[in-house]
C-alpha positions in Angstrom: 5.1 -24.6 -4.5 6.3 -22.0 -7.0 7.3 -22.0 -10.8 11.0 -23.2 -9.8 9.7 -26.4 -8.2 7.7 -27.2 -11.6 10.0 -27.6 -14.1 8.8 -29.5 -17.1 11.0 -32.6 -17.5 11.4 -31.3 -21.0 13.2 -28.5 -19.6 15.7 -30.3 -17.4 18.8 -32.7 -18.3 18.1 -35.9 -19.4 20.8 -38.2 -16.9 22.9 -40.5 -19.3 24.1 -43.0 -16.9 22.5 -46.0 -15.0 23.4 -45.2 -11.2 23.1 -47.9 -8.7 21.1 -47.6 -5.6 23.6 -45.6 -2.9 23.6 -46.1 0.6 21.7 -42.7 1.9 24.0 -40.7 4.0 21.1 -39.7 6.2 23.1 -37.4 8.2 25.9 -36.4 6.3 26.6 -33.6 3.8 28.3 -32.8 0.3 31.7 -32.4 0.3 31.9 -31.9 4.5 29.2 -28.6 4.2 27.4 -29.0 7.1 23.8 -27.5 5.8 21.6 -28.3 8.6 19.1 -26.2 9.9 20.5 -25.4 13.0 22.7 -22.6 12.9 25.3 -21.5 15.8 23.7 -18.3 18.0 25.2 -15.2 16.3 24.9 -12.0 17.6 22.2 -9.6 16.4 22.0 -5.7 16.5 19.1 -3.4 16.5 21.2 -1.7 13.9 21.1 -4.5 11.9 17.4 -4.5 11.8 17.2 -0.9 10.9 19.3 -2.3 8.0 17.2 -5.1 7.0 14.4 -3.0 6.9 15.4 0.3 5.7 13.4 1.8 8.1 15.2 4.9 8.8 15.4 5.2 4.8 11.5 4.9 4.4 9.9 6.2 7.9 11.0 9.8 7.9 12.0 9.7 11.6 8.3 8.9 12.5 9.2 5.4 13.3 12.3 3.5 14.6 13.6 0.3 16.5 13.8 0.8 20.6 16.2 -1.4 22.5 13.6 -3.7 23.5 13.6 -5.0 19.8 10.2 -2.7 19.3 8.9 -0.3 16.9 8.0 3.1 18.1 6.7 6.2 16.9 8.2 8.9 17.4 5.3 11.4 17.6 5.9 14.9 17.1 4.8 17.1 19.8 4.9 20.6 21.4 7.6 19.5 23.5 9.6 17.5 20.9 9.3 13.9 19.6 8.1 11.4 22.3 8.5 7.6 21.5 5.7 4.9 21.9 6.1 1.5 21.3 3.8 -0.2 18.6 3.7 -3.2 20.9 2.4 -0.8 23.7 -0.4 0.6 21.4 -1.5 -2.9 20.7 -1.6 -4.0 24.5 -3.6 -1.1 24.9 -6.1 -1.4 22.0 -6.3 -5.2 23.2 -7.7 -3.8 26.6 -10.4 -1.9 24.8 -11.3 -5.2 22.5 -9.9 -4.3 19.7 -8.0 -7.2 18.0 -5.7 -7.0 15.3 -6.0 -6.4 12.5 -6.0 -2.8 13.0 -6.0 0.2 10.9 -4.0 2.4 13.7 -4.1 6.1 12.9 -1.4 8.5 14.5 -3.3 12.1 14.4 0.5 14.0 15.4 2.0 12.7 12.2 -0.8 14.3 9.7 -0.7 17.5 11.6 3.4 17.3 11.6 2.9 16.9 7.9 0.8 19.6 7.2 3.1 21.8 9.3 6.2 20.8 7.4 4.7 21.2 3.9 3.4 24.7 4.6 7.1 25.7 6.3 8.6 24.3 3.4 7.0 26.3 0.9 7.0 29.8 3.4 10.9 28.6 3.7 11.5 28.7 -0.2 9.3 31.5 -1.3 11.3 33.9 1.8 14.7 32.5 0.5 13.4 33.3 -3.3 12.3 36.3 -2.7 8.6 35.3 -4.0 6.5 38.0 -4.1 3.1 35.9 -3.0 1.9 33.5 -0.7 1.3 30.2 -0.9 -2.2 27.7 0.4 -2.5 23.8 1.1 -5.4 21.5 0.3 -6.1 18.2 1.1 -7.7 16.2 -1.7 -10.8 14.0 0.1 -10.7 11.4 -2.7 -7.0 10.3 -1.0 -8.9 9.3 2.7 -12.4 10.7 3.2 -12.6 9.0 6.6 -14.3 11.5 8.7 -11.9 11.3 11.0 -9.1 12.0 8.9 -10.5 14.7 7.0 -11.9 16.4 10.5 -8.0 16.1 11.8 -6.6 17.2 8.5 -8.9 20.4 9.0 -8.1 21.3 12.5 -4.5 20.8 12.4 -4.0 23.0 9.3 -6.4 26.1 10.2 -3.6 27.8 11.1 -2.3 27.3 7.9 -5.8 28.2 6.0 -5.5 24.5 4.9 -8.3 24.1 2.2 -10.0 21.0 0.9 -10.5 19.3 -2.7 -13.8 17.9 -4.0 -14.0 15.8 -6.6 -17.9 15.3 -6.4 -21.1 16.2 -5.0 -20.3 13.9 -1.9 -16.8 15.1 -1.3 -18.3 19.2 -1.6 -20.8 18.2 1.3 -17.7 17.0 3.6 -15.9 20.1 2.2 -18.7 22.6 3.4 -19.4 21.1 6.5 -15.6 20.3 7.8 -13.9 23.8 6.5 -12.6 25.2 9.8 -11.9 28.6 8.0 -13.5 30.9 5.7 -10.0 31.9 4.2 -9.3 28.3 3.3 -9.9 27.2 -0.1 -12.3 24.7 -1.5 -11.7 23.4 -4.8 -14.1 22.0 -7.0 -12.5 19.4 -9.4 -14.2 16.7 -11.5 -17.3 17.2 -13.7 -20.1 18.7 -12.3 -24.1 18.6 -12.5 -26.5 21.5 -12.2 -26.7 20.3 -8.4 -22.6 20.3 -7.8 -22.5 23.7 -9.2 -25.4 25.0 -6.9 -23.9 23.3 -3.9 -20.9 25.5 -4.6 -22.7 28.7 -4.8 -24.0 28.1 -1.3 -20.5 27.6 -0.3 -19.9 30.9 -2.1 -22.8 32.5 0.1 -21.6 30.9 3.0 -18.2 33.5 1.9 -15.9 30.1 0.8 -13.4 31.1 -1.2 -15.0 27.7 -3.2 -13.6 27.6 -7.1 -15.2 26.0 -9.8 -12.4 24.2 -11.9 -13.7 24.0 -15.1 -12.9 20.4 -16.9 -15.2 20.6 -20.1 -16.6 23.4 -21.8 -20.3 22.4 -21.1 -19.4 23.1 -17.7 -18.7 27.1 -18.7 -21.9 27.4 -20.1 -23.5 25.4 -16.9 -21.9 27.8 -14.5 -22.8 30.7 -16.7 -26.5 29.5 -16.5 -26.2 29.4 -12.2 -24.4 32.4 -11.9 -27.8 34.1 -13.6 -29.6 32.0 -11.3 -27.9 32.7 -7.9 -26.5 36.1 -8.7 -23.5 35.2 -7.0 -20.3 36.3 -9.2 -17.8 32.6 -8.8 -14.5 31.8 -8.4 -13.5 29.8 -11.8 -10.4 27.7 -12.7 -9.4 26.1 -15.6 -7.5 22.4 -15.6 -4.8 22.1 -18.4 -3.9 19.0 -20.2 -0.3 19.8 -20.3 1.8 18.1 -23.0 4.5 17.1 -20.1 5.1 13.5 -19.7 6.3 11.9 -16.0 7.9 9.1 -15.4 6.5 6.6 -12.2 3.1 4.6 -12.0 0.9 6.9 -14.0 3.5 7.8 -17.1 0.8 6.2 -19.5 -1.7 8.8 -18.6 0.3 11.9 -18.5 1.1 14.0 -21.4 -1.4 13.3 -24.5 -3.1 10.8 -23.3 -4.1 12.3 -19.3 -7.6 11.8 -18.8 -8.6 15.3 -17.7 -8.1 19.2 -18.3 -9.1 21.3 -21.8 -7.1 21.0 -25.0 -5.9 24.3 -26.1 -8.8 24.7 -28.6 -11.0 24.1 -26.0 -9.1 26.5 -23.3 -9.7 29.2 -26.1 -13.4 28.7 -26.4 -13.8 28.7 -23.0 -11.6 32.5 -22.4 -14.0 33.7 -25.5 -17.4 32.3 -24.0 -16.6 33.6 -20.5 -15.7 37.3 -22.2 -18.9 37.1 -24.3 -20.8 36.5 -21.1 -18.9 39.5 -19.2 -17.4 36.9 -16.7 -14.0 36.8 -17.6 -12.9 38.5 -14.4 -14.1 35.5 -12.8 -11.1 33.4 -14.4 -8.9 33.2 -11.6 -7.0 29.9 -11.3 -5.0 27.5 -13.8 -4.9 24.0 -12.6 -2.9 21.1 -13.8 -2.2 17.4 -12.1 0.5 15.6 -13.6 0.1 12.4 -11.5 -0.4 11.1 -7.8 3.6 10.0 -7.0 6.1 11.7 -9.4 9.5 10.4 -8.6 11.3 12.5 -11.0 11.4 16.2 -9.8 12.5 17.0 -13.7 9.0 16.1 -14.8 7.8 18.8 -11.9 9.9 21.6 -13.0 8.9 20.6 -16.8 5.1 20.8 -15.8 5.5 23.9 -14.2 7.1 25.8 -16.7 4.5 24.3 -19.7 2.0 25.4 -16.9 3.2 29.2 -16.8 3.3 29.6 -20.4 -0.6 29.1 -19.9 -0.6 31.3 -17.3 1.2 33.9 -19.3 -0.9 33.9 -22.3 -3.8 33.8 -20.2 -2.8 37.1 -18.5 -2.0 38.8 -21.9 -5.5 37.6 -23.1 -7.2 39.7 -20.3 -8.1 37.2 -17.4 -7.1 38.3 -13.9 -5.6 35.0 -12.9 -4.0 35.1 -9.4 -4.0 31.8 -8.3 -1.7 28.6 -10.3 -2.3 25.1 -8.3 0.3 22.1 -8.5 -2.2 19.8 -8.1 -0.7 16.5 -6.8 2.2 15.0 -7.5 5.2 15.1 -4.1 5.9 11.7 -4.2 6.3 9.3 -1.3 9.6 7.8 -0.9 7.5 4.2 -0.2 10.9 1.9 -0.6 13.7 4.9 1.2 15.7 4.7 -2.2 15.7 8.5 -3.1 15.6 7.5 -7.0 13.6 7.5 -10.0 11.7 4.3 -9.1 8.0 4.5 -9.3 7.8 3.8 -5.4 10.1 6.7 -4.4 11.4 10.2 -5.7 14.9 11.7 -5.8 14.0 14.9 -4.4 13.3 16.3 -1.1 10.2 18.3 -0.1 12.7 21.5 0.2 14.2 21.0 -3.4 10.4 19.9 -4.5 9.8 23.8 -3.2 12.6 25.4 -4.2 12.2 24.7 -7.6 8.7 24.9 -8.2 9.3 28.7 -6.9 12.4 29.4 -8.9 10.5 27.4 -12.1 7.7 30.2 -11.6 9.8 33.2 -11.1 12.2 32.0 -14.4 8.7 31.9 -16.2 6.9 35.0 -15.2 9.5 37.4 -14.4 11.1 38.8 -17.6 7.4 39.4 -19.0 6.8 41.6 -15.5 3.7 39.4 -14.6 2.9 39.1 -11.1 3.3 36.2 -9.0 0.4 34.1 -8.6 -0.4 32.6 -4.9 1.1 28.8 -5.2 -1.7 26.1 -4.3 -1.1 22.6 -4.5 -2.9 19.5 -3.5 -0.5 17.1 -2.0 -2.9 14.1 -0.2 -0.5 11.3 -1.0 2.2 13.0 0.6 0.2 14.2 3.6 -1.4 11.3 5.1 0.7 7.9 3.8 2.7 8.4 6.5 -0.3 8.6 9.3 -1.4 4.8 9.2 0.1 1.8 10.1 -1.6 -2.0 9.2 -1.5 -4.4 12.4 -1.9 -7.5 11.8 -0.9 -10.8 13.7 0.4 -14.1 11.8 -1.9 -17.3 12.1 0.3 -19.9 11.0 2.9 -20.5 8.5 3.8 -23.4 5.9 7.6 -24.3 5.4 9.1 -26.0 2.1 11.6 -28.0 4.1 12.2 -31.7 3.9 11.6 -34.4 7.2 14.6 -36.1 8.1 15.0 -39.1 5.6 15.0 -42.2 8.0 15.5 -46.0 7.7 13.7 -48.5 6.4 13.3 -47.4 3.4 10.3 -48.1 1.2 10.5 -51.3 0.0 11.0 -51.6 -3.9 12.0 -48.2 -4.6 11.4 -47.3 -8.4 14.4 -46.0 -10.5 13.9 -42.8 -10.1 14.1 -42.7 -6.2 17.0 -44.7 -6.7 18.3 -41.6 -8.6 17.0 -39.3 -6.4 19.0 -40.8 -3.8 22.1 -41.3 -5.5 21.8 -37.2 -6.8 21.4 -36.5 -2.8 24.5 -38.0 -2.1 26.5 -36.8 -4.7 26.1 -32.7 -4.5 29.4 -30.6 -5.7 29.6 -27.3 -5.6 30.8 -27.0 -8.9 28.0 -28.9 -10.6 25.1 -27.6 -8.6 22.9 -26.5 -11.8 23.2 -30.3 -12.9 22.5 -31.5 -9.4 19.1 -29.4 -10.1 18.3 -30.5 -13.0 18.7 -34.1 -12.3 16.5 -33.7 -9.0 13.9 -32.1 -11.3 14.1 -34.6 -13.8 13.8 -38.0 -11.5 11.2 -35.8 -9.6 9.0 -35.7 -12.4 9.5 -39.3 -14.0 8.4 -40.1 -10.4 5.4 -38.3 -10.7 4.5 -39.9 -14.1 5.1 -43.5 -12.7 2.5 -42.2 -9.9 0.1 -41.1 -12.5 0.0 -44.4 -13.8 -0.5 -46.1 -11.0 2.9 -47.9 -11.0 4.2 -47.1 -7.5 2.1 -46.2 -4.4 1.2 -43.1 -2.3 4.0 -43.5 0.1 6.4 -44.1 -2.1 6.0 -40.7 -4.0 5.5 -38.9 -1.0 9.5 -40.9 0.1 10.5 -39.3 -3.4 8.9 -35.9 -3.0 10.9 -35.7 0.4 14.4 -36.5 -0.8 13.7 -34.0 -3.9 12.8 -31.5 -1.4 16.0 -32.2 0.8 18.3 -32.2 -2.3 16.8 -28.5 -3.2 17.0 -27.5 -0.1 20.9 -28.7 0.6 21.4 -27.1 -3.1 19.9 -23.4 -2.2 22.4 -23.5 0.9 25.3 -24.1 -1.0 24.1 -21.4 -4.2 26.1 -18.6 -1.8 29.0 -19.9 -2.4 29.4 -20.1 -6.4 31.5 -17.1 -8.0 28.5 -16.7 -10.5 24.9 -18.4 -9.7 23.4 -19.7 -12.7 20.0 -18.0 -13.8 18.4 -21.1 -13.2 19.5 -21.2 -9.4 18.9 -17.5 -9.1 15.5 -17.8 -7.4 15.6 -21.5 -5.5 16.0 -20.0 -2.8 13.0 -17.9 -2.9 11.3 -20.9 -4.3 11.4 -22.7 -1.3 10.3 -19.7 1.2 8.0 -20.0 3.5 4.3 -18.9 3.8 3.2 -17.1 6.5 -0.3 -16.4 6.6 -1.2 -13.2 8.0 -4.8 -11.9 9.7 -5.8 -9.5 7.2 -7.5 -9.0 3.4 -4.8 -7.8 1.0 -7.8 -6.4 -1.2 -9.3 -4.5 1.7 -6.5 -3.1 3.5 -3.7 -2.8 1.1 -5.5 -2.7 -2.7 -2.7 -0.9 -4.2 -0.7 -4.0 -3.6 -2.7 -5.9 -5.6 -4.2 -3.9 -8.4 -0.8 -1.5 -9.4 2.4 -3.6 -7.4 2.3 -0.9 -5.2 5.1 -1.6 -2.6 4.6 -0.9 1.3 7.4 -1.0 4.0 6.3 -4.5 5.7 8.1 -5.5 8.9 7.7 -7.3 12.3 7.0 -4.6 14.9 8.8 -6.7 17.7 11.5 -9.4 18.3 13.6 -7.4 16.5 16.8 -7.8 18.9 16.6 -11.3 17.5 18.1 -12.9 13.8 15.3 -12.6 11.5 15.7 -16.7 10.4 13.2 -17.3 8.1 12.8 -16.2 4.3 8.6 -15.9 3.3 5.8 -14.4 1.5 2.9 -13.4 3.4 -0.6 -14.5 2.7 -3.9 -13.1 3.4 -7.1 -14.7 4.6 -8.7 -14.3 1.2 -8.2 -17.7 0.1 -7.1 -16.3 -3.6 -3.7 -16.5 -5.5 -3.6 -12.6 -5.9 -4.1 -12.5 -1.7 -0.6 -12.2 -1.1 2.2 -9.7 -0.9 5.4 -10.9 -2.5 6.9 -7.8 -3.4 9.4 -6.1 -0.6 12.0 -4.0 -0.6 15.3 -5.3 0.6 18.3 -4.0 2.8 20.1 -2.7 -0.8 16.9 -0.8 -1.8 16.1 -3.6 -4.5 12.9 -5.2 -5.1 13.2 -8.9 -3.2 10.0 -11.4 -3.7 10.7 -12.6 0.0 10.5 -10.5 3.3 13.0 -11.6 6.4 10.9 -12.7 9.1 11.6 -14.2 12.6 10.6 -18.2 13.5 6.9 -18.7 15.0 7.0 -19.2 18.6 4.4 -21.7 20.3 1.4 -19.7 21.8 3.0 -16.3 21.3 1.5 -13.8 18.9 4.1 -12.3 16.2 2.7 -8.9 15.0 3.7 -7.3 11.7 2.8 -3.7 10.3 2.5 -2.6 6.9 3.5 1.0 7.1 2.8 4.1 5.0 -0.7 3.1 3.7 -2.5 6.3 5.3 -3.2 7.3 1.3 -6.0 5.6 -0.7 -6.0 2.3 0.8 -9.1 2.7 3.2 -10.7 4.2 0.4 -10.0 1.8 -2.5 -10.5 -1.5 -0.3 -13.3 -3.9 -1.8 -15.5 -6.7 -0.3 -13.1 -9.6 -1.3 -14.3 -12.9 0.5 -16.5 -10.4 2.4 -14.2 -9.4 4.7 -15.2 -6.2 5.5 -13.3 -2.4 7.2 -10.9 -3.8 9.9 -11.2 -2.2 13.7 -9.9 1.5 13.6 -7.8 3.1 16.1 -6.7 6.8 16.3 -4.4 8.0 18.9 -2.3 10.8 20.0 0.5 10.9 21.5 0.7 13.9 24.4 3.4 15.9 25.4 4.9 13.8 28.0 4.7 10.8 25.9 1.7 9.2 27.1 -1.0 7.5 24.3 -4.2 9.0 24.0 -6.8 6.8 22.2 -9.1 9.3 20.5 -11.4 7.6 18.6 -12.0 3.4 18.6 -14.4 2.2 15.2 -14.8 -1.6 16.0 -14.9 -3.2 12.0 -17.6 -4.3 9.6 -19.4 -7.1 11.4 -20.3 -10.0 9.3 -24.1 -8.5 9.2 -22.8 -5.0 8.1 -21.2 -6.6 5.1 -24.0 -8.9 4.2 -25.7 -5.7 3.8 -23.4 -4.1 1.2 -24.0 -7.0 -0.7 -27.6 -6.7 -0.7 -28.6 -9.2 2.2 -31.0 -8.7 4.6 -29.0 -10.3 8.1 -33.0 -10.4 9.7 -34.0 -12.5 6.3 -31.5 -14.4 6.4 -31.7 -15.3 9.8 -35.3 -16.1 9.5 -34.4 -18.6 6.6 -31.7 -20.4 8.4 -34.4 -20.2 11.4 -36.9 -22.2 9.0 -34.4 -24.8 8.2 -33.3 -25.2 11.4 -37.3 -26.1 12.0 -37.5 -28.5 9.1 -34.3 -30.2 11.0 -36.3 -30.9 13.9 -39.5 -31.6 11.9 -37.5 -34.1 9.8 -35.9 -35.6 13.2 -32.4 -34.7 12.0 -32.1 -32.6 15.0 -33.6 -31.8 18.6 -34.6 -28.5 19.6 -31.9 -27.8 21.7 -29.5 -28.7 19.0 -32.1 -26.2 16.9 -31.5 -23.4 19.8 -27.7 -24.0 19.6 -27.6 -23.9 15.9 -29.8 -20.7 15.7 -27.6 -19.2 18.6 -24.3 -19.4 16.7 -25.6 -17.8 13.8 -27.4 -14.6 15.5 -23.7 -14.6 17.2 -22.0 -14.6 14.1 -23.7 -12.3 12.4 -22.4 -9.6 15.1 -19.1 -11.5 14.7 -15.4 -10.0 13.4 -15.2 -10.8 9.4 -11.6 -11.6 10.5 -10.1 -14.2 12.4 -10.8 -14.2 16.1 -9.4 -16.2 19.2 
């Protein structure tokens, strides 16, 4: 139970009056109010569900709710948006032996994001009469999954959409996956000789591959390998800007940013290139303010500062020609259109226009040609494409059982006082009633620890206390001013819904940095959600939970409104906007592996094409990741089973049964299976 239900006796007021044992009002309620859980049926509309879960605020029109109360994906196609129910997709997955949890990727969405980004910059360039163009680049680190990168490369072919590599492995992907020689390959991160040599092979094939310098040592290495390969490279310099940003990465921005050249190092790099007769290779200025920048003012400030570097480098003889803005285009996860860390106070068009105008206002007074704009908006591109679909397995309620006669024999004084408190709840004394209930409950627990009362007596007293707390929670909304001590009581009594997923594997940012993802049921949305709950995963870890959600007012709530489970009916939820970083960062906590993955494309006529179906990790897979060899594990268990036969602990047939179960389990899904 939550901390609110664990208040130490010293924090609750000590009652001063001895109270006689009351006659319990088992079927009544205080002050004429009705507080039982059965509520009369009230109409519930689809619009109320839209408002409850904010789906139209955060979904960018990609998701909505149909008249049947099911979440639909509005997939962009050449024939206009086509709506398909996620429940229809779930049924299609089940027919293909892909049970939840499943990471669903929507190909139409990522193609639409690339098109939107390029069209928005093209529109801003035309509107402002900017005298150059724009090229988009996808940072592979945001989601390195093969199908995702291939889909981006193919969808972005008409826009010369490039790839950014921060490691040798990612550069190998970029070299193999790029679909156009006009697309950029941007090499970030610290580079050794092999990294540089791989980039030179891309150059030899005709790719415009940029080495973005992160340290002075890289300049010397690039110069040496230039002589070796006899190939002129494209070089960029990454700036360490002083501009501070708001949001999740505020502490890593400005002077504390982890990457980039200081002004002193930048001058040394220019002088080194000039001395090597390679200053003409310096063609890009690159900066990166952060992955998710909620305030457009920070972006404008960063662009203006970068332009000052650009101006002086041009004056110092560097030809330049490219300005790479890095990432930062934020995703509005909570739909509040604000400067909160999980939102943004601007839209795509404003972002593009502000960047273009800021560059023109900075460069035009100096007569400097407008550079080709480059951005690496990975989070914005892929976040909406993926939905984690999972089912609820069971639920824990913090609700009392009916108090029935006869009462326990010889109830102790604290239980007598709990019964008295139950029958004398008053709206004007709710805080006092709450304090009394906690005080008497803790007195009762002390008596149990010393053996003064037995288990049945304690269970009865705990149920009475829980009854009091639930009744108080239902009365609190009637107060004009809610005392601080009661403001979170409802949350402390909320349900725990156990989901068939791992936070650490599929939603690691929710645990690591408190990222808020939109989570909601994907069906039954024509019914009133009648429960308040947090979500627990399968990991048996106190951190394996989701307890930060955006409520209907755009505020952060510790509970989510859900529906009561119906026996023999699977209840499905979706965690949305999870395409960026989550698949890449997921770990093997409790040895839960990758989920099943399904990539679908909605056709122009609204039918579903299941493009790729990837089975999730088996138990054998995840064991091999932590250095176990499944075959040897089976051999060791086989020896133990044979030893059991020799010791007559089991029969031969039981041995065979054990080995079959062990072997079959090695090939089983790491998540809950029906």
